[in-house]
PAZAKOL-175641 format. One record per atom (N, C-alpha, C): x negated, y, z negated; residue in three letters. Coordinates in steps of 0.02 Angstrom, whole numbers, plus 50000, padded with zeros to 5 digits. Atoms other than C-alpha are relative to their C-alpha. Example, Ala and Ser with C-alpha at 12.3 -4.5 7.8 and 13.67 -1.06 7.14 Angstrom:
// residues 2
499554994150000ALA493854977549610ALA499555006050000ALA500424994150003SER493164994749643SER500395005549963SER
//
This chain:
// residues 169
500834995650012UNK512754934249280UNK499635002450029UNK500424997249949UNK511874946049347UNK499364995950034UNK500795002049986UNK510084942949457UNK499805001349947UNK500365002050049UNK508844936049358UNK499345006450027UNK500184994849969UNK507714951949347UNK499254999350011UNK500305004249967UNK506084941449380UNK500114999350059UNK500005005449889UNK506464934549563UNK499585006550017UNK500014992249961UNK506174955249642UNK498994997950000UNK500584998850011UNK504184952349543UNK499814992350056UNK500265007150006UNK504094933349576UNK499844998650092UNK500104996149915UNK504384937049780UNK499795001550008UNK500224994750000UNK503594950449780UNK499034995350023UNK501035005050017UNK501774942149722UNK500084993750058UNK500335006449953UNK502014923849805UNK500085001250072UNK499984999249936UNK502374930949967UNK499245004350022UNK500774998950024UNK500874942849930UNK499254996650009UNK500765004049997UNK499744929549898UNK499884995750053UNK499635005749945UNK500444917750020UNK499485004150074UNK500184997549925UNK500104931350186UNK499065003349995UNK500654998350013UNK498394937850077UNK499614994450031UNK500365004249992UNK497774922850105UNK499934997850093UNK500005002349935UNK498084918350303UNK499585006750031UNK500284994549981UNK497284937050313UNK499324995549984UNK500605001750018UNK495864930350241UNK499504994150042UNK500075001749965UNK495694916150328UNK499835001350082UNK499934996649938UNK495924925450502UNK499405005650004UNK500534996349972UNK494514935950447UNK500055008649978UNK499734992650011UNK495634952250402UNK500115002849942UNK500014997250081UNK495344963950270UNK501005002850002UNK499184999950014UNK497374966050186UNK499945004549936UNK499734996550053UNK498214976350077UNK500924998750000UNK499194998849997UNK500034977850018UNK500145004249995UNK499704992950043UNK501014989650000UNK500235000149940UNK499814998650052UNK501214995649845UNK499674996849941UNK500635005150046UNK499924983349772UNK499405002349992UNK500934999949965UNK498174985149855UNK500145007750004UNK500514993549958UNK497335002949856UNK499824998350083UNK500335001149947UNK496855007350032UNK499265004750006UNK500804996649990UNK494945009050049UNK499775004250036UNK500194996449942UNK494055020150145UNK499384993350051UNK500415007049944UNK493055001850198UNK500664998650033UNK499375005049963UNK494914995550227UNK500215002250064UNK499994995649948UNK495305010950337UNK499604999150056UNK500405001449948UNK493715010050446UNK500004992550041UNK500125006049972UNK493744993450477UNK500284997950086UNK499705000049890UNK494134987950693UNK500584996149951UNK499135003849968UNK495554976150635UNK500345000049920UNK499805001850059UNK496674975650474UNK500644999249986UNK499105001450001UNK498454971450406UNK500255004949938UNK499524998850075UNK499544976850284UNK500774998550019UNK499795004950021UNK500774967150210UNK500745005549958UNK499424996150037UNK502664975250158UNK500564994049989UNK499415005750014UNK504064965050062UNK500545006349990UNK499054996550016UNK505814971850063UNK500334995049941UNK499605002250039UNK506914964749940UNK499854997049928UNK499305004549983UNK507934953149871UNK500425002349993UNK499244996149985UNK509484958049926UNK500334994649974UNK499665006750042UNK510524946849810UNK500835000449994UNK499494999750019UNK512154940249813UNK500124994949971UNK499715007450036UNK513184928049696UNK500624996850021UNK499695002649963UNK513914917749801UNK500784994449965UNK499595004050069UNK514744908249662UNK499904998549927UNK500344998150079UNK514444906849474UNK499614996950007UNK500635002150015UNK512484906649446UNK499884997250066UNK500165001849943UNK512274902849631UNK499915006050040UNK500574992549971UNK511144917249717UNK499844996850059UNK500094997749953UNK510844921149888UNK499495005649983UNK500414993149998UNK509324931849909UNK499765000450077UNK500144995949941UNK508904938950072UNK499265003249988UNK500794996650000UNK506934946350087UNK499775002550078UNK500274995149940UNK506114956850239UNK499434998949977UNK500785000250019UNK504334954350260UNK499785002750068UNK500314999449936UNK503364963550399UNK499115001549964UNK500745000149995UNK501484962850425UNK499715004550061UNK500124993849958UNK500954978050521UNK498894999050032UNK500794999649981UNK499034975250616UNK499765004650035UNK500234995849966UNK498034986850666UNK499334998350027UNK500565003549983UNK496504986450792UNK499905005250035UNK500624996249983UNK495174998150838UNK499964999050095UNK500315001949935UNK494944997651047UNK499265002750014UNK500555000050010UNK493184998351009UNK499704996250096UNK500425004249935UNK492014993951188UNK499874994749962UNK500215006450013UNK491704980151227UNK500254992649934UNK499525004650069UNK493054971851095UNK500364996950081UNK499405005049984UNK494154956751153UNK500655004050004UNK499434993850004UNK495774967851195UNK500614995149972UNK499435005050047UNK496864950251153UNK499935001049934UNK499924998450072UNK496284952650974UNK500475001249964UNK499544998050043UNK497844960650914UNK500564992250014UNK499495006349990UNK498954945750985UNK499964994849958UNK500435009450033UNK497794931950936UNK500265001949921UNK499985002450070UNK498004938950756UNK500744999949975UNK499485002750007UNK499964941550795UNK500234993149973UNK500145006049993UNK500034924250845UNK499894997449931UNK499945002050062UNK499404919650683UNK500385001249936UNK499404996850068UNK500534928650576UNK500484997650032UNK499435003350000UNK501994922850660UNK500074994550005UNK499885007250013UNK501624904750634UNK499914997849927UNK500055001850081UNK501194905550439UNK500945004549982UNK499294996250032UNK502904917750418UNK500514996450060UNK499285003649958UNK503954904350545UNK499824994149947UNK499805005650048UNK503604891350381UNK500255001849939UNK499765000450061UNK504574890250210UNK499395003349975UNK500404997350069UNK503604901450075UNK500174999049941UNK499835002250088UNK503544894049907UNK500265007649944UNK499614992650065UNK504214906949762UNK499804994449934UNK500325002150068UNK503194904049608UNK500035005149937UNK500064996250048UNK503254912149430UNK499415004250016UNK500504997950005UNK501934923249489UNK499995007949980UNK499884994250022UNK501684941749426UNK499525005149940UNK500364997450047UNK500594944749289UNK500335002249931UNK499694998750058UNK502014946849149UNK499874994149964UNK500085004750036UNK502234939348988UNK500444992350032UNK499715007249973UNK502854919249039UNK500004999950076UNK500395003549940UNK502104920349202UNK499614995650024UNK500735005050010UNK500874907849260UNK499375000450002UNK500534998750031UNK499434907949187UNK499164996950041UNK500475004949951UNK497814903449314UNK499654998149941UNK500605006550052UNK496914888749230UNK500534995649966UNK499545002250063UNK498494883949143UNK500584998150051UNK499555000649946UNK499534874349272UNK500714997049978UNK499445001150035UNK500674868249151UNK500665006449989UNK499494993550008UNK501614887449151UNK499935002750059UNK499515000449927UNK501904886549337UNK500475000250017UNK499255002849990UNK503634886249399UNK500225000550051UNK499464997749923UNK504374883449589UNK500775000349987UNK499894996549981UNK505584894749616UNK500504995350037UNK499565006249937UNK506254884449772UNK499365004850065UNK500394997249954UNK505734891349943UNK500345003250055UNK499524993049978UNK506054908350060UNK499684996650068UNK499935008249930UNK506674898450231UNK499945009850051UNK499914997549959UNK506524909750391UNK500864999750042UNK499224999549978UNK508524915050450UNK500014996450048UNK499945001349924UNK508874905350586UNK500905003050013UNK499324996749974UNK510684913350576UNK499915006750020UNK500174993649989UNK510104930850616UNK499845001950098UNK500365000449971UNK509314924750773UNK499385001350034UNK500474999149979UNK507804932250781UNK499565000949928UNK500555000450073UNK506904927850610UNK499325000049977UNK500734997849984UNK505164931250664UNK499985004050070UNK500184997549949UNK505044944250776UNK499125003950006UNK500624996949991UNK503264950650850UNK500185009250035UNK499864993749935UNK503334969550923UNK499355004249997UNK500484993049967UNK502044981151013UNK500115006849999UNK499864993049977UNK501844997450990UNK499235003350031UNK500454995549953UNK500354999251099UNK499495006549967UNK500224994750032UNK499325013551064UNK500165004049961UNK499904994750032UNK499715024850940UNK500145005849989UNK500124993449979UNK499085039350971UNK499725004450056UNK500475000149940UNK498455049951110UNK499114999450009UNK500564997950027UNK496955054051040UNK499654993549985UNK500265005150020UNK496535040050939UNK499814991150044UNK499955002849967UNK495965023151012UNK500284994649940UNK499805005950047UNK496985011350898UNK500554999350015UNK499485002649982UNK498345000350934UNK500444995749932UNK499695001250050UNK499554993250832UNK500754995350005UNK499545005749988UNK500874975250823UNK500305001749937UNK499835002050063UNK501974972750684UNK500474993350008UNK499485009349980UNK502864952550653UNK500165002549937UNK499384999650041UNK504334955950560UNK500374992449983UNK499605005350041UNK505264943150466UNK500525001649940UNK499324997850038UNK507044938950391UNK499944991949962UNK500105008250046UNK506994924050247UNK500475001549956UNK499455000650036UNK508334918350152UNK499774992449928UNK500245006050063UNK508234907249975UNK500495001249965UNK499695001150049UNK509484900249871UNK499814997149931UNK500245002050055UNK509434898549695UNK500824999949937UNK499535000550025UNK510494890649575UNK499725001249924UNK499834998950081UNK510584895049362UNK500184996049964UNK
//
């Protein structure tokens, strides 16, 4: 049996929802690549977050038993304004590293027929959890790019995570 065609949507929406909450709690404007628009207000903000979700990459390990791999990265951008704390971007990276080093619940989110309907808890279905992939030895990485252009005083850091989830049909 092939992979469920809803898994990509459910995983994307669940990860996006989870990480947008993390960003909001940190006071950071956030966009999800492929879902949200980069408004002028977002692009001009002193600090902001871009969330990217790749996958799932699926493999049927045995009949109706699947392994799903998902890669997630969070791009943090910080303008180096005068008087601003130079460690802000590292503080935000630490917040996301901590949040991304936890299992992420996958629900039937996605605004399609049969998906969870806000206000109707009986429609919500838990599919499982994405867990950091320990077998890679580098399941959560923080990579600092520093100032990315000579003229713009903007620096960037990415928090990169690799996840695995198993589903039995």
